[in-house]
N, C-alpha and C positions, 0 to 999 in steps of 0.2 A: 532472299539471302540478306538483303539490306536490313529488313526488319529483324532478323536473327542477330545481326551485328549490333543494331541499336539496343536490342534487349540485353545483349551481353555487356555492352558499355554501361547501360543503366544499372545492371546488377553489380558491376565492378565499382561504379561510383557509390552506390549504397553501401557496399562492403567497406570501401575506403572511408566513408563517413563514420561508420560504426567503429572502425579501427582507430580513426583519429580521435573520436570521442573517448574511447577506452584509453588511449595514450594520454590525453588531457587529464582524465580521471586518475590515472596512475601518478601523473605529475602532482596533481592536487593532493592525493593521498600521501605522497612522499613529503610534500610541504607541511602537511599536518602532523606527520609522524617524526619528522626530524627538524631540528632547530639549530641554526648557526648562532653561536655565541661569540661575539667579538669582545676580546679583552683589550682594553686600552693600554695595559701595561705589557702586553705581549705583541709580537709581530705576527703571530700565526692565529688562525681561526680554529676553534674547537667545535666539533659537531657532536651534539648530544642527542641520543635517541629518546624520544618521549614514548612512554608506554600508553598505547591506545588499545582499549578493549574492543572497540567496534567503530568502524567508519562506514557510513552508508551513503549511497547516492540514489537520487531519484532518476532512474534510467528509463523513463517512459518510451516504450517501443525500441529500446536500444539492445537489450539482451534478451528480451522476450516481448511478444505483443501483449499489451496491457488488456485490451478489450476481452479476449477470450479467458484470460486469467481471472479477471473480475467477474465475468459471467459465470464461470465454474464455481467460484467462491460464493457468489450470490445464490446460485442454485442449491448449493450445499446448505447454506444458511436457511433458506426457505424450507427445504426438506426437513431440516432439524426442527424448525419452529412448528411445522405441520405434525411432526412425530411426537411433539410434546403437548399437542392439543390446541395449537394456534393455527388451524387450517384456513382461516379467512385471510391471513396475512399473505400478501403477494409481493413479488418483486416491484411491481408498479406502485403499490401503496408504500413500500419502503422507500422508494425513490422520491415519491411525493412528500413523505415525512422529512427526508433529507433536505429537499428544496425548501420546505417550510421553515425548518430550523435555520438553514443558511440565510434565508430572507430575514428572519427575526434577529439573527445575530448581526447582520449587516446594518440594520437600523440602529443597533446599539453600538456599532463600531467595535464589535468584539470578535476575536479570532480564537478558534479552537483547533485541535488536531483532528485529522481524519479519523483516528481511532475514537476520539470522544464524539465526533459527529455521528459515526456509525452506531456507537452505543446508544446515543440519545435517540436516534431514529428507531432502533430496535425497541427501546423502552416506550417510545411514543406509540408504536404499533401495538405492543403488548397492552399498554394502558387503554388504547382505543378498543381493542378486542375485549378486554376485561370489563370495560364500561358497558358495552353493548351485549355481551354474551354471558357474563358470569356476575354473580353477586356474592362471591365468597369473601366476606370481611375478615376471615381468619388468616388470610395471606399477608405476611409481614413485608415491610420495606426490604428487609434483608433477603427475603425469598426472591423478590423481583430483581434486586441487585445481582444476586448469584445467577439468576436466570439469564439476565442480560450479559453478564460476564461469560457464562458458558456459551451462549449463542455467538458472541463476538469471537471467542476462542475457536469455535467451529469454523467461522468465516475465515479467520486468519490462517488456521492450519490448512484449509483447503486452498487458500490463496497461495501459500508456499508450495503445496503439492502441484498446483496448476502451473506455477511459474517454472518449476522443474520440467513439467510435462511439455510446456510450450517454448522452452529455452531454444533460442536460435542455434542451429547446428554449428555455427562458426564462433559462438561465444567461448571465451577461454576460461577454463576452470582454474580457480586460484587455490 
């Protein structure tokens, strides 16, 4: 019985943490979408709403568990690459390429987005495969750019689908 009570308290604390984070994020969103203008010639404050098309937050493990979401998206990406003839590419090789790119960028003190990092890793894997498996010189740079873009789009679409699938039951829909 004591263990059950401890488990319940732990669950309540975790829920309170999530709710607190969401309240903080709502406050931040409000700060970004409204602005107080102080007019020195007036005694009152005017509030002007700013138009924001999109506000995003990185909520690792707050509204959904990140690991299974990324695993599902990675599996869809690998399946897509295998389906278009790149059967030797694996999740492990993709991760290795990502680490290699990060290492190279860190020596140059250069930062890129996760989107760009993922696209570069996909391209690196495709290039490695092409070098060892094919010798088709007729394939253009545009072909490979489109191929990488499509592969990334598959990853991103499946990431969004998985995020919905794994959304915590107590996440509040907006």
